[in-house]
C-alpha positions, 0 to 999 in steps of 0.5 A: 068009751067014756071013762068010768067015774073011778077013772075020772076020780083018779085022773082028777085027784092025781092032777090036783095032787101034782099041780094044785086043787085049782087046776082044771083037767079037760078030757078031749078026743075020741074018749069024749064020745061014746059012739067012737072007739077010743084008744088013748086018753087025751087030757089038757090041764089048765096049768099048761095053758097058762105057761108063759113059755109054751107056744099055743098050738091048734090042739089047745083050742080043739081041747077047749072047744070039744073037751069036757071038764073032769 
C-alpha cells in the first residue's frame, strides 16, 4: 500500500509550502511496506522533532528508524 508518486509529491509539496523547503517529511508505519495493508498515513516532519517544547516520544524514534524519507 505504498503511496503513489503523485501522492508523495502532494505530501511533500504541501509540507514544504506550509513549513519551508528545508523540512524533511518521513513516512512510517504500514504504508512503508507493500506486503501489509495500510490504513492511515503516518508522517513525521523534522520541524516537529526540533520543537523545544515537544516532549520526545517513543513513536519519534520508531519513525526515524523504520520510516522512509519522502
